[in-house]
C-alpha positions as YAML, in Angstrom:
chain: A
units: angstrom
residues:
- id: 1
  name: MET
  ca: [74.34, -264.49, -296.15]
- id: 2
  name: PRO
  ca: [72.59, -266.87, -298.47]
- id: 3
  name: SER
  ca: [74.35, -267.59, -301.85]
- id: 4
  name: ARG
  ca: [74.04, -269.85, -304.81]
- id: 5
  name: THR
  ca: [76.73, -270.93, -307.17]
- id: 6
  name: VAL
  ca: [75.50, -271.43, -310.77]
- id: 7
  name: THR
  ca: [77.05, -272.04, -314.15]
- id: 8
  name: ILE
  ca: [76.11, -269.76, -316.96]
- id: 9
  name: GLY
  ca: [73.99, -271.63, -319.49]
- id: 10
  name: SER
  ca: [73.68, -269.12, -322.29]
- id: 11
  name: ALA
  ca: [75.75, -269.71, -325.36]
- id: 12
  name: SER
  ca: [76.84, -266.15, -325.38]
- id: 13
  name: GLY
  ca: [77.26, -265.91, -321.68]
- id: 14
  name: LEU
  ca: [76.05, -262.80, -319.82]
- id: 15
  name: HIS
  ca: [76.16, -260.51, -322.75]
- id: 16
  name: ALA
  ca: [73.53, -258.37, -324.50]
- id: 17
  name: ARG
  ca: [70.06, -259.96, -324.33]
- id: 18
  name: PRO
  ca: [70.79, -262.73, -321.84]
- id: 19
  name: ALA
  ca: [72.31, -260.05, -319.48]
- id: 20
  name: ALA
  ca: [69.20, -257.78, -320.04]
- id: 21
  name: ILE
  ca: [66.84, -260.77, -319.16]
- id: 22
  name: PHE
  ca: [68.83, -261.49, -315.97]
- id: 23
  name: VAL
  ca: [69.02, -257.83, -314.81]
- id: 24
  name: LYS
  ca: [65.27, -257.41, -315.39]
- id: 25
  name: ALA
  ca: [64.53, -260.56, -313.33]
- id: 26
  name: ALA
  ca: [66.99, -259.39, -310.59]
- id: 27
  name: GLY
  ca: [65.27, -256.07, -310.39]
- id: 28
  name: GLU
  ca: [61.84, -257.79, -309.83]
- id: 29
  name: GLN
  ca: [63.16, -259.66, -306.86]
- id: 30
  name: PRO
  ca: [62.00, -258.58, -303.30]
- id: 31
  name: VAL
  ca: [65.55, -258.21, -302.15]
- id: 32
  name: PRO
  ca: [68.79, -256.68, -303.66]
- id: 33
  name: VAL
  ca: [70.87, -259.39, -305.25]
- id: 34
  name: ARG
  ca: [74.59, -259.28, -306.00]
- id: 35
  name: ILE
  ca: [76.63, -261.35, -308.51]
- id: 36
  name: ARG
  ca: [80.24, -262.05, -308.72]
- id: 37
  name: VAL
  ca: [82.81, -264.21, -310.75]
- id: 38
  name: GLY
  ca: [85.47, -265.88, -308.78]
- id: 39
  name: ASP
  ca: [87.24, -263.70, -306.24]
- id: 40
  name: LYS
  ca: [86.14, -260.48, -307.88]
- id: 41
  name: ALA
  ca: [84.05, -258.01, -305.83]
- id: 42
  name: PRO
  ca: [80.28, -258.67, -306.18]
- id: 43
  name: VAL
  ca: [78.28, -256.21, -308.19]
- id: 44
  name: ASP
  ca: [74.66, -255.13, -308.13]
- id: 45
  name: ALA
  ca: [72.66, -257.66, -310.29]
- id: 46
  name: ARG
  ca: [70.19, -254.87, -311.20]
- id: 47
  name: SER
  ca: [72.81, -252.94, -313.14]
- id: 48
  name: ILE
  ca: [73.28, -253.90, -316.80]
- id: 49
  name: LEU
  ca: [76.64, -252.24, -317.03]
- id: 50
  name: LEU
  ca: [78.09, -253.96, -313.86]
- id: 51
  name: VAL
  ca: [76.72, -257.38, -314.98]
- id: 52
  name: LEU
  ca: [78.30, -256.97, -318.49]
- id: 53
  name: SER
  ca: [81.57, -255.91, -316.78]
- id: 54
  name: LEU
  ca: [81.86, -259.43, -315.28]
- id: 55
  name: GLY
  ca: [82.67, -260.94, -318.62]
- id: 56
  name: ALA
  ca: [80.82, -264.11, -317.74]
- id: 57
  name: ARG
  ca: [80.91, -266.65, -320.60]
- id: 58
  name: GLN
  ca: [79.07, -269.82, -321.06]
- id: 59
  name: GLY
  ca: [80.33, -272.32, -318.45]
- id: 60
  name: THR
  ca: [81.55, -269.57, -316.10]
- id: 61
  name: GLU
  ca: [80.63, -270.19, -312.48]
- id: 62
  name: VAL
  ca: [79.01, -267.11, -310.77]
- id: 63
  name: VAL
  ca: [77.92, -266.61, -307.20]
- id: 64
  name: LEU
  ca: [74.66, -264.95, -306.39]
- id: 65
  name: GLU
  ca: [74.21, -263.34, -302.87]
- id: 66
  name: ALA
  ca: [71.30, -261.76, -301.17]
- id: 67
  name: GLU
  ca: [70.20, -260.73, -297.74]
- id: 68
  name: GLY
  ca: [66.80, -260.33, -296.20]
- id: 69
  name: GLU
  ca: [63.38, -261.98, -296.08]
- id: 70
  name: ARG
  ca: [62.79, -264.04, -299.11]
- id: 71
  name: ALA
  ca: [66.51, -264.03, -300.14]
- id: 72
  name: ASP
  ca: [66.60, -267.76, -300.67]
- id: 73
  name: GLU
  ca: [63.47, -267.64, -302.93]
- id: 74
  name: ALA
  ca: [65.12, -264.79, -305.00]
- id: 75
  name: LEU
  ca: [68.38, -266.65, -305.30]
- id: 76
  name: ASP
  ca: [66.62, -269.87, -306.36]
- id: 77
  name: ALA
  ca: [64.68, -268.11, -309.12]
- id: 78
  name: LEU
  ca: [67.76, -266.25, -310.44]
- id: 79
  name: ALA
  ca: [69.92, -269.35, -310.27]
- id: 80
  name: GLU
  ca: [67.44, -271.31, -312.28]
- id: 81
  name: LEU
  ca: [67.36, -268.47, -314.91]
- id: 82
  name: LEU
  ca: [71.07, -268.22, -315.28]
- id: 83
  name: ALA
  ca: [71.39, -271.99, -315.75]
- id: 84
  name: GLN
  ca: [69.21, -271.89, -318.79]
- id: 85
  name: ASP
  ca: [70.31, -271.00, -322.33]
- id: 86
  name: LEU
  ca: [68.82, -267.45, -322.36]
- id: 87
  name: ASP
  ca: [69.86, -267.09, -325.95]
- id: 88
  name: ALA
  ca: [67.36, -269.89, -326.84]
- id: 89
  name: LEU
  ca: [64.75, -268.11, -324.73]
- id: 90
  name: GLU
  ca: [65.07, -264.94, -326.54]
- id: 91
  name: THR
  ca: [64.28, -266.59, -329.84]
- id: 92
  name: THR
  ca: [61.05, -268.06, -328.48]
- id: 93
  name: ASP
  ca: [60.01, -264.70, -326.99]
- id: 94
  name: GLY
  ca: [60.71, -263.11, -330.29]
...
């Protein structure tokens, strides 16, 4: 199963708006994506409540996993998104 390890770039981690931005992007992918922290069980990246439950802070490494056609493309896009400071992105989207 393809996977990507990425460090959370948002100043507030995966909380509130950054999590919502990530969950929306995950829902737009052509394959289901799961996200996990450490040895914890992976959760559906399309669920805001499950993503928030990870408690991922800035600097936390998370693992994204997906299966199916275009999984690599989906993982690359989401990994790039998580590496950004989504807190800064929200202020420019305004």
